[in-house]
Structures are given as C-alpha cells and as structure tokens.
N, C-alpha and C positions, 0 to 999 in steps of 0.2 A: 314469501310473505308469511308472517306468523299466523297461526290458527288460534282463534279465540275459543277457550274452553270453559271460562267462568266469567260471570259479571256480577257487579255489586252496584246497587242504586242508592243514591243519596238525593233527597229533595230538600231544598232550603226554604224555610218560611221567611216572613217579614216582607215588607214592601220592597226591599232592595235585594233580596236573595243573599248570597254570600260571595264575596270577592267577584262581583259583577256577574254571577251566575245564578240561575234559578234551580238547576238540578245538575247532577253529574252521574255518569255511568262509568265505572272502572272496568276495563277489560283486562283479563289475565289469561295466561296460557295454562297448560296442564300441570305445570310446576308451581302454580300460583305467582308467577312473576308478572308484574304489571306490564302490559303492552300499551295501554292507552287510557286516557281520560277523555270521554265525550262530554262536553260541557254545553249546557242548554241555556239560551238567553231569551227573555221576554222581549217584545217589541220596545224599542226605546233604551234597552240596556246596552252597555258598551260591549262590543265584540272584539276580543283579542284575535289576532291572526293565529291560524293554525301553525303548529310547530312540532319539531322533533327534538326533544330536550333530553339528552343522554340516553337515547333509544326508547323513550316513552313519548308516544304521540299525543299531542293535545289538539283535539278536534272541536270546533265550536259550531253549534247548530241552533236553529230557532226552536223555542219551546214547542212549537206546533208540531215538530217532528218527533217529539219524545216518545209518544205511543207507538208510532211506526217503527222506531228503533228497537223498543222493548219487544214488540211483536216479532221482528226479524230475529232477535237474539233467542227468543223462546221457541220459534218454530222452524228455523232454517239451520242447515249445516252442510258443509263446513262454512263457518264465517271467518273471514280473514280481515286484517287491518294493515294498512301500509301508508306510507307518506312519500309523495312525490310532487314535483312542481309546486312546492310550498303549500300543499294541502293534504289533509288527512282523507283517506278513503276507506270505507267500510263496505265489504262486498261478500256475496254468497257465492259458493261454488256453482258450477254448471248443473242445471237440472233438466231433465226431459220435459218437453211441452206436455201439459195435460196430466202431469203426475198426480195432482191433487194432494189433499192432506189425509193423513191416516188417523 
C-alpha cells in the first residue's frame, strides 16, 4: 500500500463546481508522484464510480467528509491509499489506544 507523503487541495467555486466535483485533494508519495485524487461532491451532484486509472486512484466522497479527510491528512501518520473491490480506501496505520494528540 502506498504511503501518502503530500497533499494538495483544490476547491471549486460556482453553482456546479468543476467536472461534477466541488473539491479535490491530490495525494502524492515522497517523490511527488500522484497516488490519488479524492473528489468531493455536494448532495445532488453526479458521483462517478471509484477507479484505478493507470495506477492513480480516483475516489469520490460527499462534501460533508471534506473536513474530516483534511484533518486526517494533517494529524495522522502513516496514511495509506489503496484500491480494491472497485473502491478507493484511505487508511491510517495502527495506533495504540489512548495515545492522544501531541
């Protein structure tokens, strides 16, 4: 599973967003190679199916999850991204219970 080392956020304005999306987070590895695009959709917007296109995962999520995903990327490590069973998965490594934030 590739480890996420960097992320880049794009937020799209206008009533329809951009290409059916309201926002996008690009995930990259330590060599700045793109691993995934996490695309966020408002209610009523068209959702594309998750896919793995040439090794780049395209994962589609509701806009309501945007802040939670950004918080995960800011505060957790390691973060990994993978694709299985026709779905994208974003996960954090195992952490001890009660570790707390520093």
